[in-house]
Structures are given as structure tokens and as C-alpha cells.
N, C-alpha and C positions, 0 to 999 in steps of 0.2 A: 579705317579707310573703307568706304563702301565699294562693293563690287557689283555694279548694276547688272552684269550679265550672269551672275552666279545662279539665277533662277531660270535662265533661258536654256532649255534642254537642247535646242538646236545648236546653240553656241558651244555648250559643254561637249556634245557628241562630236562636233567638228574639231574642237581642240584636242580631245582625247584621241580621236582618229589620227590627227596630225602627229601627235606624239608617238603613237604606235607605228605609223608609216615611216617616220624619220628614223626611229630606232631599228626597224626592220630593214629599211633600205641600207642603212649603215652596215648591218650584219650581212646582208646579201651582196654588198659591193665586192667582197673578196671572191665571189663566185661569178662575177660579171652580170649580176641580175639586179633588178629593181622589183618592187612588190608586184606590179602588174605582170611583168614577165614571169615571175615566180608563180603567180596565180594561174597563168595560162599553162605553164609547164606542169604544175600540180594537177590541174584538171585533165591534161593530156595523159599524164602518167596513171591517173585513177580510172580512166575510161578504158575498158578492156580492149576495144577495137578502135580507139581514137575518138575524137570529138570534132564536130563540124565548127567552122568559124561562126556560123549563125548561133549555134548552141553556146559557144564561148561568149559571144556578145550578150546573149540573154542572161546567162548566169552572172557575168561580171557587171552587167548594167552599163555596158560601153557601146558606143557607136560602132557598127561593123567596120568602118574604115580604121578605127583605132585598133581593132583586133587584127586586121590585116597587117598593120605596121608592127605590132607585137610579134605576130607569127613570123613575119619577115626577119625580124631581129633574131629570134630564136633559131630560125632556119640557118641564117648566116653564121651563127655561133655553133652550128652542128648539134643542137639540142633537140630539135623536132624536124619532122619532114611532113610534107603534104602527100597524102595517098588517096587514090580514087576509092570511093565506097563501092564494094562489090555489087550491091543491089541497085545502085544508081551512080553510074560512072561520072555524072556531072557534079556530084557532091564530093568535095575534097575533105578528107579527114586530117586532123592534126594528130600526128602519132609521134611519141617520143623515140629518140634514138637510144641505143645503149648508153651513150655518153649523157644524154638527157636524164635518164634514170639515175645515173651515178651522181650527177650534179644536183639533181633534185633532193636526193637523200642527204648529201652533205649540206646543202643549203637549208634543208628543213631543220637540222640540228641547230644551226646558227640562228635561224629565224625564231625557233622556239625559245632559245636562250635570250634573244633580244626582247621577247615579250615579257620575260620575267621582271625586268626593271619597271616598266609602267604598271604592270599588274601585281607587283609584289605587295601592294597595300591591301589586296583582296585575299581573303581566305578561299579555299577550294569550293566551299558551298556558294560563296558570293560569285566566284567566277562562273560556276555552273548556272547560277540564276541569271547573271548578266548575259551569258551565251544564249540561254533560252529566250530571254526577253528580246535580244537583238535579232535572233533567228525568227521569232514571231513577227517582228516589225518588217524584216526583210522579205519574208515569204508572203506576208499579207499585201505588200505593196509591189512586189516583184512582178 
């Protein structure tokens, strides 16, 4: 049987991404998170003084209105809060709560485990190479 889309890199990337997102969403569900919420929480946890919603939108490649909704959901769950930036009180930073840090750590273990299934066909060197190639594409077009 012919697979007409097997040579279409866009299709293959989309399908692979869909598989990874579905597996990760399933793993994160027990923590009350989805991939996009987890990404916002992770970026907030990694930023020493918090991260602005504008920066989140840029890094995640999302419309700012989508980021506002994600932050609203995480705020309602008690995982992040908005705080004024010292240097510019008009800018609000997304900062994780202690519960946000705890949930992120627990969720990270499950998200990492979920990645094992779709990536189990690749060796460590192949994963590193794939990560490098995808990062180059992302940063060149971001």
C-alpha cells in the first residue's frame, strides 16, 4: 500500500507532534494540566523573577490572548500568580506559587515518562540529533 504523505515533512512533523502531545496530555491530566498549561508553568518556574505574558507568548508562539487564558487557568488553580515588576509596575510577571513548583516537579516526571513511548524507537544519539535539528528550525523561524 502506498503512503503518499510519507515523504511530506510537514505532515510527518504534525503527526509526530500530535502523538507526543496526546501522550503528554494524558500523563498531565492527573495533575490537572494540559501541555500548554504545563509549558507556561515550566517557563514561570524556570524564570528567576517570573516571566511576562508577552515573553510567554513569544516563546510559545501563541497569541497573547491565548496566554492570558492559560495564565488565568493556572491562577485559578493556585499554581501561578501575577505580580508587578519592580522596575515597571505596569508589567505583570507570571510567578509560580509554592504549589505551582510542587505540581510542576510531579508533572515533569509524568511528562518525561510519557515521552518514552513515542521516542522509544530512537537511541540517545538520535534523540540528541532530533532535538538539535528541531531547535535550529524553531530558533531560526521564531
